C-alpha positions as CSV (number, residue, x, y, z in Angstrom):
1,M,23.0,0.3,21.7
2,N,24.8,3.7,21.9
3,T,22.8,5.6,24.5
4,K,24.9,8.7,24.0
5,D,24.0,8.8,20.3
6,K,20.4,8.3,21.1
7,S,20.3,11.2,23.5
8,E,21.6,13.5,20.7
9,G,18.8,12.5,18.3
10,K,15.3,13.7,18.0
11,K,14.1,11.7,21.0
12,S,15.8,10.9,24.3
13,V,15.4,7.2,25.2
14,E,16.8,6.1,28.5
15,V,16.6,2.4,27.9
16,S,16.1,1.0,24.4
17,R,13.6,-1.7,23.7
18,R,16.4,-3.8,22.4
19,S,18.5,-3.6,25.5
20,F,15.4,-4.4,27.6
21,L,14.7,-7.5,25.6
22,T,18.3,-8.8,25.4
23,K,19.6,-7.7,28.8
24,G,16.8,-6.5,31.1
25,A,15.0,-9.6,32.2
26,T,17.8,-12.0,31.7
27,G,20.2,-9.7,33.4
28,V,18.1,-9.8,36.6
29,V,18.2,-13.6,36.5
30,A,21.9,-13.7,35.9
31,G,22.6,-11.2,38.7
32,G,20.5,-13.2,41.1
33,A,22.3,-16.4,40.2
34,A,25.7,-14.8,40.8
35,A,24.6,-13.5,44.2
36,S,23.5,-16.9,45.2
37,G,26.2,-19.0,43.6
38,L,26.6,-21.2,46.7
39,F,23.2,-22.7,46.2
40,A,22.7,-25.5,43.7
41,A,19.3,-24.2,42.5
42,P,18.0,-25.3,39.1
43,A,18.4,-22.8,36.2
44,V,15.4,-20.6,35.6
45,H,15.0,-18.9,32.3
46,A,12.8,-15.8,32.5
47,Q,10.6,-15.0,29.5
48,P,11.1,-11.3,28.7
49,A,8.0,-9.3,28.0
50,P,7.3,-8.9,24.3
51,M,8.2,-5.7,22.5
52,V,4.9,-4.1,21.6
53,L,4.8,-2.2,18.3
54,K,2.1,0.3,17.4
55,M,1.0,-0.2,13.8
56,Q,-1.6,2.1,12.2
57,T,-3.2,1.7,8.8
58,S,-4.8,4.3,6.5
59,W,-8.0,2.3,6.4
60,P,-11.2,2.4,8.4
61,S,-11.8,-0.6,10.7
62,S,-14.5,-2.0,8.4
63,D,-12.3,-2.1,5.3
64,I,-11.1,-5.5,4.1
65,W,-7.6,-4.1,4.0
66,M,-7.6,-4.3,7.8
67,T,-7.7,-8.0,7.3
68,F,-4.8,-7.8,4.9
69,A,-2.9,-5.9,7.6
70,Q,-3.8,-8.5,10.2
71,Q,-2.3,-11.2,8.0
72,Y,1.0,-9.3,8.3
73,V,0.6,-9.0,12.0
74,D,-0.2,-12.7,12.4
75,R,3.0,-13.7,10.6
76,V,5.2,-11.3,12.5
77,E,3.9,-12.5,15.9
78,A,4.1,-16.2,15.0
79,M,7.7,-16.0,13.5
80,S,9.0,-14.0,16.4
81,G,7.9,-16.6,18.9
82,G,6.1,-14.1,21.1
83,R,9.0,-11.6,21.2
84,L,7.0,-9.2,19.1
85,K,3.5,-8.0,19.6
86,V,1.8,-5.7,17.1
87,D,-1.0,-3.4,18.2
88,L,-3.0,-2.9,14.9
89,L,-5.0,0.3,14.7
90,P,-7.3,1.8,12.0
91,A,-7.0,5.2,10.4
92,G,-7.4,8.0,12.8
93,A,-6.6,6.1,15.9
94,V,-3.3,8.1,16.3
95,V,-2.9,10.1,13.2
96,A,-5.1,10.8,10.1
97,A,-5.2,8.4,7.2
98,F,-2.9,10.6,5.0
99,Q,-0.5,11.4,7.9
100,V,0.9,7.9,8.6
101,L,4.3,8.8,7.0
102,D,4.7,11.7,9.4
103,G,3.5,9.5,12.3
104,V,6.2,6.9,11.6
105,N,8.9,9.5,10.9
106,D,8.2,11.2,14.2
107,G,8.0,8.0,16.2
108,V,4.3,8.5,17.1
109,I,3.6,5.1,15.6
110,D,6.2,2.4,14.9
111,I,4.8,0.9,11.7
112,A,2.2,2.0,9.1
113,H,0.2,0.1,6.5
114,S,-0.7,2.5,3.6
115,V,0.2,3.4,0.0
116,P,2.9,5.8,-1.2
117,V,0.4,7.9,-3.1
118,Y,-1.0,9.1,0.2
119,W,2.1,11.3,0.7
120,Y,2.1,12.5,-2.9
121,G,1.5,16.0,-1.5
122,K,5.0,16.0,0.0
123,N,6.7,14.8,-3.2
124,K,5.1,13.8,-6.5
125,A,7.6,11.1,-7.0
126,A,5.7,9.1,-4.4
127,S,3.2,8.2,-7.1
128,L,5.9,6.5,-9.2
129,F,6.0,3.7,-6.6
130,G,2.6,2.4,-7.4
131,T,0.4,4.8,-9.3
132,G,2.5,6.2,-12.1
133,P,2.5,5.5,-15.8
134,V,2.3,1.7,-16.4
135,F,4.0,1.6,-19.8
136,G,2.1,-1.7,-20.3
137,G,3.3,-3.4,-17.1
138,S,1.0,-4.8,-14.4
139,A,1.2,-4.3,-10.6
140,T,3.2,-7.6,-10.5
141,T,5.6,-6.3,-13.1
142,M,6.2,-3.1,-11.1
143,L,6.5,-4.8,-7.8
144,S,9.1,-7.0,-9.4
145,W,10.9,-3.8,-10.6
146,Y,10.9,-2.6,-7.0
147,Y,12.6,-5.8,-5.7
148,A,14.7,-6.8,-8.7
149,G,15.0,-3.8,-11.0
150,G,16.4,-1.1,-8.8
151,G,13.1,0.3,-7.4
152,Q,13.9,-0.3,-3.8
153,E,17.1,1.8,-4.0
154,F,15.2,4.6,-5.7
155,Y,12.6,4.5,-2.9
156,R,15.3,4.6,-0.3
157,E,17.0,7.5,-2.1
158,L,13.7,9.5,-2.2
159,T,12.6,8.9,1.4
160,Q,15.9,9.1,3.2
161,D,18.2,11.2,1.0
162,V,15.9,13.6,-0.8
163,M,13.2,14.0,1.9
164,G,15.4,13.3,4.9
165,L,12.9,10.9,6.6
166,D,13.7,8.5,9.4
167,I,11.8,5.7,7.8
168,V,12.4,2.3,6.1
169,G,9.8,1.2,3.6
170,R,8.8,-2.0,1.8
171,L,6.2,-2.7,-0.8
172,G,4.0,-5.8,-0.9
173,F,0.8,-7.2,-2.5
174,P,0.6,-6.3,-6.2
175,M,-3.0,-4.9,-6.4
176,P,-5.3,-5.7,-9.3
177,A,-5.6,-2.7,-11.5
178,Q,-8.0,-0.2,-9.9
179,P,-11.5,0.3,-11.5
180,F,-12.2,3.6,-13.1
181,G,-14.9,3.6,-10.5
182,W,-18.5,4.6,-9.7
183,F,-20.7,6.8,-11.8
184,K,-24.4,7.8,-11.5
185,N,-24.8,7.6,-15.3
186,Q,-23.2,5.5,-17.9
187,I,-20.0,6.9,-19.5
188,N,-18.8,5.8,-22.9
189,A,-16.9,8.7,-24.3
190,V,-14.4,11.3,-22.9
191,S,-17.1,13.9,-23.3
192,D,-19.2,12.0,-20.7
193,I,-16.7,12.6,-18.0
194,E,-15.8,16.2,-18.7
195,G,-16.8,18.4,-15.9
196,L,-17.5,15.6,-13.4
197,K,-16.3,16.2,-9.8
198,Y,-14.3,13.0,-9.2
199,R,-12.3,11.5,-6.3
200,T,-8.9,10.0,-6.9
201,V,-5.4,10.5,-5.5
202,G,-1.8,11.1,-6.6
203,L,-0.8,11.5,-10.2
204,A,-4.2,10.2,-11.2
205,A,-5.5,13.5,-10.1
206,D,-3.2,15.4,-12.5
207,L,-4.0,12.9,-15.3
208,L,-7.8,13.1,-15.0
209,Q,-7.9,16.8,-14.5
210,S,-6.1,17.1,-17.8
211,M,-9.0,15.1,-19.3
212,G,-11.6,17.6,-18.1
213,M,-12.5,16.2,-14.7
214,S,-12.5,18.2,-11.5
215,V,-10.6,16.1,-8.9
216,A,-10.8,16.0,-5.1
217,Q,-8.3,13.9,-3.2
218,L,-10.1,12.2,-0.2
219,P,-9.4,9.3,2.1
220,G,-11.6,6.3,1.6
221,G,-13.8,6.9,4.6
222,E,-14.8,10.3,3.3
223,I,-15.9,9.3,-0.1
224,V,-19.6,8.2,0.3
225,P,-20.4,11.2,2.6
226,A,-18.9,13.5,-0.1
227,M,-21.1,11.8,-2.7
228,E,-24.2,12.2,-0.6
229,R,-23.5,15.9,-0.1
230,G,-22.8,16.5,-3.8
231,V,-19.2,17.4,-3.2
232,I,-18.2,14.8,-5.8
233,D,-20.2,13.2,-8.7
234,A,-18.1,10.1,-9.2
235,F,-15.2,8.3,-7.6
236,E,-12.8,5.4,-7.5
237,F,-11.2,3.8,-4.4
238,N,-9.7,0.4,-5.2
239,N,-11.6,-2.8,-5.4
240,P,-15.1,-4.4,-5.2
241,S,-14.7,-5.5,-1.5
242,S,-13.5,-2.2,-0.1
243,D,-16.0,-0.3,-2.3
244,M,-18.9,-2.4,-1.2
245,R,-18.0,-2.2,2.5
246,F,-18.2,1.5,2.6
247,G,-21.4,1.6,0.6
248,A,-20.4,2.7,-2.9
249,Q,-23.5,0.8,-4.3
250,D,-25.8,3.1,-2.3
251,V,-24.7,6.2,-4.0
252,A,-24.0,5.0,-7.6
253,K,-25.0,2.1,-9.7
254,N,-22.6,2.1,-12.7
255,Y,-19.3,0.4,-11.8
256,Y,-16.5,0.7,-14.4
257,L,-13.7,-1.8,-14.3
258,S,-10.4,-1.4,-16.2
259,S,-8.4,1.8,-16.2
260,Y,-4.9,3.1,-16.7
261,H,-5.1,5.8,-14.0
262,Q,-3.8,3.5,-11.2
263,A,-2.9,0.1,-12.6
264,S,0.2,-0.9,-10.7
265,E,-0.2,-0.1,-7.0
266,S,1.1,-2.1,-4.0
267,F,0.7,-1.7,-0.3
268,E,3.4,0.3,1.6
269,F,4.8,-0.8,4.9
270,L,6.6,2.0,6.8
271,F,9.0,1.4,9.7
272,N,10.6,3.9,12.0
273,K,14.3,3.6,11.0
274,A,15.8,4.3,14.4
275,L,13.6,1.7,16.1
276,L,14.2,-0.9,13.4
277,E,18.0,-0.5,13.6
278,D,17.9,-0.8,17.4
279,M,16.3,-4.2,17.2
280,D,18.0,-7.6,17.1
281,P,18.9,-8.6,13.5
282,D,16.5,-11.6,13.5
283,L,13.6,-9.4,14.6
284,Q,14.4,-6.8,11.9
285,A,14.4,-9.6,9.4
286,I,11.0,-10.9,10.6
287,L,9.4,-7.4,10.3
288,L,10.8,-6.8,6.8
289,H,10.4,-10.3,5.3
290,S,6.9,-10.7,6.7
291,V,5.9,-8.1,4.1
292,E,6.8,-10.6,1.4
293,A,5.0,-13.5,3.2
294,A,1.9,-11.4,3.7
295,S,2.0,-10.4,0.0
296,T,1.2,-14.0,-1.0
297,S,-1.6,-14.4,1.5
298,N,-3.0,-11.0,0.6
299,T,-3.2,-12.0,-3.0
300,A,-5.2,-15.1,-2.2
301,L,-7.5,-13.2,0.0
302,A,-8.0,-10.6,-2.6
303,M,-8.8,-13.0,-5.4
304,D,-11.4,-14.8,-3.3
305,N,-13.1,-11.7,-1.9
306,Y,-12.9,-9.3,-4.8
307,S,-14.5,-11.8,-7.2
308,A,-17.2,-12.9,-4.8
309,D,-18.1,-9.3,-3.8
310,L,-18.2,-8.2,-7.5
311,Q,-20.9,-10.9,-7.9
312,K,-22.7,-9.6,-4.8
313,L,-22.8,-6.1,-6.2
314,Q,-24.2,-7.4,-9.5
315,D,-26.9,-9.3,-7.6
316,E,-27.8,-6.1,-5.8
317,G,-28.4,-4.3,-9.1
318,V,-25.1,-2.7,-9.8
319,E,-24.3,-2.5,-13.5
320,V,-20.7,-3.7,-14.1
321,H,-19.0,-2.3,-17.2
322,R,-15.6,-2.3,-18.9
323,T,-14.3,1.2,-19.4
324,S,-14.6,2.0,-23.1
325,K,-11.5,1.9,-25.4
326,D,-12.2,5.5,-26.2
327,I,-11.6,6.5,-22.6
328,L,-8.7,4.1,-22.1
329,A,-7.0,5.5,-25.3
330,A,-7.5,9.1,-24.0
331,Q,-5.9,8.1,-20.7
332,L,-2.8,6.9,-22.5
333,E,-2.7,10.1,-24.5
334,A,-3.0,12.1,-21.3
335,W,-0.1,10.2,-19.8
336,D,1.9,11.0,-22.9
337,K,1.4,14.7,-22.2
338,L,2.0,14.4,-18.4
339,I,5.2,12.3,-18.5
340,P,7.5,15.1,-20.0
341,T,6.5,17.5,-17.2
342,L,7.3,14.8,-14.6
343,E,10.7,14.3,-16.3
344,E,11.7,17.9,-15.7
345,D,12.6,16.6,-12.2
346,S,15.9,14.8,-12.5
347,F,15.1,12.2,-9.9
348,M,11.7,11.4,-11.5
349,K,13.4,11.2,-14.9
350,R,15.8,8.5,-13.6
351,V,13.0,6.5,-12.0
352,L,10.8,6.7,-15.2
353,D,13.8,5.7,-17.4
354,S,14.4,2.7,-15.1
355,Q,10.8,1.6,-15.2
356,R,10.5,2.0,-19.0
357,A,13.5,-0.2,-19.5
358,W,12.2,-2.8,-17.1
359,V,8.7,-2.9,-18.6
360,E,10.0,-3.1,-22.1
361,R,12.1,-6.2,-21.3
362,V,9.9,-7.9,-18.7
363,T,6.4,-7.3,-20.2
364,Y,7.7,-8.4,-23.6
365,Y,8.4,-11.8,-22.0
366,E,5.1,-11.8,-20.1
367,L,2.9,-11.0,-23.1
368,M,4.8,-13.3,-25.5
369,N,4.7,-16.1,-23.0
370,S,1.1,-15.8,-21.7
371,P,-1.5,-17.9,-23.5
372,D,-4.8,-16.2,-24.4
373,Y,-6.7,-16.6,-21.1
374,Q,-9.8,-14.9,-22.6
375,L,-10.0,-17.5,-25.3
376,A,-9.8,-20.4,-22.8
377,Y,-12.3,-18.7,-20.5
378,E,-14.8,-18.2,-23.3
379,H,-14.3,-21.9,-24.3
380,Y,-15.3,-23.2,-20.9
381,F,-17.8,-20.5,-19.9
382,P,-19.4,-19.4,-23.2
383,G,-21.4,-16.3,-23.3
384,K,-20.5,-15.2,-19.7
385,L,-17.8,-12.7,-20.6
386,K,-19.0,-9.6,-22.4
387,L,-16.2,-7.2,-23.3
């Protein structure tokens, strides 16, 4: 580690965590051995203390997404053989839910578990990494674009070059498309949503405002209180499990699945760049590649819990609907009008061009190759699916 360079940065660090791990404890043992070289004592290998990393999420402690984050933590700690310890904290423990990017950049926290759309207020291009136009691609399609279609380099360019942030980011867990959300009354036509005060985030706010809704951008923990006070009339958050845990069913009874407003989101893992680069290469690899490992376990956990909790909501009297084709078609038309305004920004134009080309090729294969799962489901479970 170059201590001189460190002292000239934003923070002065006398002894790096890396140098402590690789030299500190073992150096004491080596020095002691040299001083007592005349004695034929058995070799003693001291176990250095683990590096403790502070990781905050954007989720309340009760949210199932804390369990998703814990799956990441478990993999990091197991693969590091005890050299890394991650202190997992809920939203607000150190910084606010929407402020984790700043927290990691400033070194107040080491790692964050969030979504890019939460820093949409700093740069609208954040939404293109999860909640932008889908062009027909799923969250899996778009996460594949991130890793294999050039998305990761675009993300690095935005965060490090355009915004000048001291962070490294990785995306993981392709989320099922987010429901249109919770409404007090049934909605079937675009006219039914006009004038409603609605909670969403990111570019979805621009999209739905253009469709006549009045949008408030709120963290998940503030949604139900806002409904109870009449600040909002309807809302979406993400999935049946998270929604049920914060009490969505207590303030609305009509739950609409299927929507194009946020259909391709993934989790975002943020790392302080200076800290990451100061670590041993194997520990860096463990932190970064554990995102991919957790993505698989997160998907299994989601499929199990989201489906079971959707059934629980129905058992408790929630009416589950599919969003009407009238509203879905209007969402696509609204995206058509919004996209040209986004493309006025040269960076966003390059990202959108890349995503369009990826979706056109990859989703063609996906759709052509996929059997009709609905046909098979209705064959084995006749009368259950009502679309």
